[in-house]
Structure formats: structure tokens, C-alpha cells
N, C-alpha and C positions, 0 to 999 in steps of 0.2 A: 716633745710628744706635740703631735697636731692632731687637733680633733678632727674627728670625719664621721660620717654616716654611710660611706662606702655603698653598695647596691643594694645593702640591704634594708638600708633604712633606718638600721639599729644604732645610735650613738656609741663611738668604740676611738680609739686612738691609734696612729700609728708613730713609729720612732724612725725621724731622718736625721742624719747627722748635718752639722753644719757643713762639713765638707762637700757631702754628697749634693746639697743644696747649691753651691756655689759651684762646685764642677759644671752641674746641670744648666745653670743659669750661664754661666759664661759660655758652653755649648750653644746656649738657644741665642745668646745675643751675636754669638759667631753666624749660625746658621740663618738668622734672619739680618744678618746687618745692620744691626743696632750700632747708633753711634751718634755724637755729638749732630744736633739738628734734625733727630729722628723724633716722631712721637708714636708711643704706642698707648693703644686703648685696650685696656682690659675690662671684661666683665668679669671675670673670676672673683669668687668670694675674697675677702682680704685674709681671712684663716685657714685657706684651705693651701695645700700643698703647691696645686698648679698657681694659685695668687700667689704666695710667697717666690716662687722661682722665677716665674715673668715678672712680678716686681723687680725683684733683685737683677734678672737680666736687661731689664732696662734701664735702674738707675748706675749699675755698674758702667755701663757701655758711654753714659753720659746723654741718654735720650729723654724725653719728657716721656713721665707716666701719668695717664689719665686714668682714672678708674670711673667705671660708670655701671649704674645699677640697671641689668638687663632688661629688668620691665620696663624702664623708660626708654628704649631703645625703639 
């Protein structure tokens, strides 16, 4: 279960399977051409589905993952 506030602003959680996260991560890595030597800059929250998926996409493909607080950009 991943905590989320969604569009309502009220805390809740969603269930996402490991298989679904990995499938999506591999698809993103292929779509964006992640690989050795690539650098991926992420502003997504660490605990969000987007942060998990994009983080795994970079790491599974050998890209360097840099996480940045969007407020600092």
C-alpha cells in the first residue's frame, strides 16, 4: 500500500502490485531510453507511486538517479 492524498487532499492509500510497478518501470525506461550513462532527475516524492516507478526505472536500467526537492529548483 502506498499512501496518497490524491485529488481530494484527504489521506488514503492505494494498492499497487510489485509486478505492476516493475512492468511500468521497465516500460518507462524503454520509452525514455534510460541506460548506462543516462542521468535521470526526479522531483517526485519518494513515497509516491510516481517516485517509486521512475526511481526503479532509472536504477533498473543503469541510469544515475538524482532526487531533487522541487522547491529548490
